[in-house]
C-alpha positions as CSV (number, residue, x, y, z in Angstrom):
1,X,35.6,-7.5,22.6
2,X,34.8,-10.7,22.8
3,X,37.3,-12.3,20.4
4,X,39.6,-14.8,21.9
5,X,42.1,-15.3,18.9
6,X,43.7,-13.7,16.0
7,X,46.3,-14.7,13.9
8,X,49.3,-13.1,12.2
9,X,50.5,-15.1,8.3
10,X,53.8,-14.6,7.8
11,X,55.9,-15.1,4.4
12,X,58.2,-17.7,3.6
13,X,61.3,-16.3,5.5
14,X,62.4,-16.8,8.9
15,X,62.4,-12.9,9.8
16,X,59.9,-12.1,7.3
17,X,57.2,-9.5,8.6
18,X,53.5,-10.4,8.7
19,X,51.4,-11.0,5.2
20,X,47.9,-11.3,6.2
21,X,45.9,-11.1,9.5
22,X,43.2,-13.9,10.3
23,X,40.8,-14.6,12.6
24,X,41.5,-17.4,14.7
25,X,40.8,-21.1,13.3
26,X,40.3,-19.8,9.5
27,X,41.0,-22.4,7.2
28,X,42.5,-20.2,4.6
29,X,45.5,-19.5,6.8
30,X,49.0,-21.1,5.8
31,X,50.9,-23.0,8.0
32,X,53.3,-20.2,9.0
33,X,50.9,-18.3,11.5
34,X,51.1,-17.9,15.0
35,X,48.4,-16.3,17.4
36,X,48.6,-12.8,18.5
37,X,46.5,-10.7,20.7
38,X,43.8,-8.7,19.0
39,X,46.1,-4.9,19.7
40,X,48.6,-6.4,17.5
41,X,46.5,-7.6,15.2
42,X,44.8,-4.0,14.6
43,X,48.3,-3.0,14.7
44,X,49.2,-5.1,11.5
45,X,45.8,-4.0,9.9
46,X,47.0,0.0,10.5
47,X,50.3,-0.8,8.9
48,X,48.6,-2.2,6.2
49,X,49.3,-5.8,6.7
50,X,46.9,-7.7,4.4
51,X,43.0,-8.8,5.4
52,X,41.7,-12.2,5.1
53,X,39.1,-11.8,2.6
54,X,37.4,-15.4,4.3
55,X,37.5,-14.7,7.6
56,X,37.1,-11.0,7.8
57,X,39.4,-10.2,10.8
58,X,38.7,-6.0,10.3
59,X,34.9,-6.6,10.5
60,X,35.7,-8.7,13.8
61,X,38.0,-6.1,15.1
62,X,35.4,-3.4,14.1
63,X,38.4,-2.0,11.9
64,X,36.5,-0.6,8.6
65,X,38.1,1.8,6.7
């Protein structure tokens, strides 16, 4: 697919659900993120996790609804 890294940003609680999907290295990602495989990021998008408007991981994943 050409994407080597995607990130899920989590909320402030330790067990918080993901709140935003980013492309790896995005400057808008907060401090609480972890790298994930593209299929996990795509699943998060389908489950309604917010998309970063700056790095546009939905376009990178070709997920356009």
